[in-house]
C-alpha positions as CSV (number, residue, x, y, z in Angstrom):
1,X,0.3,0.1,0.2
2,X,1.2,3.3,-1.3
3,X,0.8,7.0,-1.4
4,X,2.6,9.4,-3.6
5,X,5.1,6.4,-4.4
6,X,5.9,5.6,-0.6
7,X,4.8,3.1,1.9
8,X,1.1,3.9,3.6
9,X,0.8,3.5,7.5
10,X,-1.8,5.7,9.0
11,X,1.0,6.8,11.6
12,X,-2.4,7.7,13.2
13,X,-3.4,3.9,14.0
14,X,-0.1,3.8,16.5
15,X,-1.5,7.2,18.4
16,X,-5.2,6.4,19.5
17,X,-6.2,7.9,22.9
18,X,-7.5,5.5,25.5
19,X,-10.9,6.3,25.2
20,X,-11.4,6.7,21.5
21,X,-14.3,6.6,19.4
22,X,-15.1,4.6,16.1
23,X,-17.8,5.0,13.7
24,X,-19.0,3.8,10.2
25,X,-21.1,3.0,8.0
26,X,-20.3,-0.7,7.9
27,X,-21.9,-1.5,11.4
28,X,-24.0,-0.2,14.7
29,X,-23.1,1.7,16.8
30,X,-19.6,2.7,17.8
31,X,-16.6,1.1,19.2
32,X,-14.9,3.0,22.1
33,X,-11.6,1.6,23.5
34,X,-8.1,1.9,21.5
35,X,-7.6,-2.0,21.2
36,X,-11.5,-2.2,19.9
37,X,-10.9,0.3,17.5
38,X,-7.6,-0.8,16.3
39,X,-8.5,-4.4,16.2
40,X,-11.8,-3.3,13.4
41,X,-9.4,-1.0,11.4
42,X,-6.5,-3.6,11.6
43,X,-9.4,-6.4,11.0
44,X,-10.6,-4.2,8.0
45,X,-7.3,-3.5,6.2
46,X,-6.9,-7.4,6.3
47,X,-9.6,-7.8,4.0
48,X,-8.4,-5.5,1.7
49,X,-6.6,-6.5,-1.3
50,X,-5.2,-3.1,-1.6
51,X,-5.2,0.1,-1.1
52,X,-5.4,2.9,-3.7
53,X,-4.9,6.2,-2.0
54,X,-6.0,9.3,-3.8
55,X,-4.6,11.9,-0.3
56,X,-3.9,10.8,2.7
57,X,-3.3,13.9,5.2
58,X,-4.5,16.5,6.9
59,X,-7.8,18.3,7.2
60,X,-8.2,21.3,8.9
61,X,-6.8,22.5,12.3
62,X,-7.4,19.2,14.5
63,X,-8.3,16.7,11.4
64,X,-6.9,14.2,8.9
65,X,-8.2,12.2,6.3
66,X,-7.8,9.0,3.9
67,X,-9.6,8.6,0.6
68,X,-9.1,5.9,-1.1
69,X,-10.4,2.8,-3.5
70,X,-10.3,-0.9,-2.4
71,X,-11.0,-4.1,-3.1
72,X,-12.2,-6.8,-0.9
73,X,-12.1,-10.3,-2.8
74,X,-12.7,-8.7,-5.7
75,X,-15.6,-6.5,-4.3
76,X,-14.9,-2.8,-5.5
77,X,-15.3,0.1,-2.8
78,X,-14.2,3.7,-2.0
79,X,-13.9,4.7,1.6
80,X,-13.1,8.1,3.6
81,X,-12.5,7.9,6.8
82,X,-12.0,11.1,9.1
83,X,-9.6,10.7,11.7
84,X,-10.2,13.8,14.8
85,X,-7.5,14.6,17.0
86,X,-8.0,15.8,21.1
87,X,-5.4,18.4,21.8
88,X,-3.1,15.9,22.9
89,X,-2.8,15.2,19.2
90,X,-3.9,11.3,19.9
91,X,-6.7,10.5,18.0
92,X,-9.9,10.9,19.5
93,X,-12.4,9.8,16.8
94,X,-12.7,8.3,13.4
95,X,-15.3,8.1,11.0
96,X,-15.1,5.3,8.3
97,X,-17.5,5.6,5.4
98,X,-17.5,2.7,2.7
99,X,-19.8,2.7,-0.7
100,X,-21.5,1.6,-2.6
101,X,-23.6,0.4,-0.3
102,X,-23.8,-3.0,-2.3
103,X,-19.6,-3.3,-1.2
104,X,-20.3,-1.6,2.4
105,X,-23.0,-4.4,2.9
106,X,-20.8,-7.3,1.9
107,X,-18.0,-6.0,3.6
108,X,-20.0,-5.7,6.7
109,X,-21.0,-9.3,6.4
110,X,-17.2,-10.5,6.1
111,X,-16.3,-8.6,9.6
112,X,-19.2,-9.7,11.3
113,X,-17.7,-13.6,10.3
114,X,-14.1,-12.2,10.4
115,X,-15.5,-11.8,14.6
116,X,-17.3,-14.3,14.9
117,X,-17.9,-15.0,18.6
118,X,-16.8,-11.8,19.8
119,X,-18.4,-9.1,21.4
120,X,-17.5,-6.7,17.9
121,X,-19.3,-9.1,15.9
122,X,-22.3,-8.0,17.4
123,X,-21.9,-4.3,15.3
124,X,-22.1,-6.4,11.9
125,X,-24.2,-7.2,10.0
126,X,-24.3,-12.2,10.1
127,X,-25.4,-14.6,7.1
128,X,-28.5,-14.0,8.6
129,X,-29.4,-10.4,8.7
């Protein structure tokens, strides 16, 4: 995964506030806590076949924006991630939006399978829903 010819890794992922919250169109409710939010972000990235970035960088005084496309099992997704930092410079809140809707629902089901048997799974679609 590269951005502007360089390997890309979201530095904010290693700087999460203890009480960080994460919201997304692919799940119900918000995740809270650094360990849980990191697990969800890493879990999604593990499903991605690649990430083609259009932009990754500052957005306003306390924000960061990622805009990229990816594929999961051959299904194309466009993704926008917004990260808001607290005064200490830690990621305090993130919002992940995937589109189109059909691909978002597909990803949600895969995430439900990935986290089956854990409390995280309850936030995602299952094959029965």
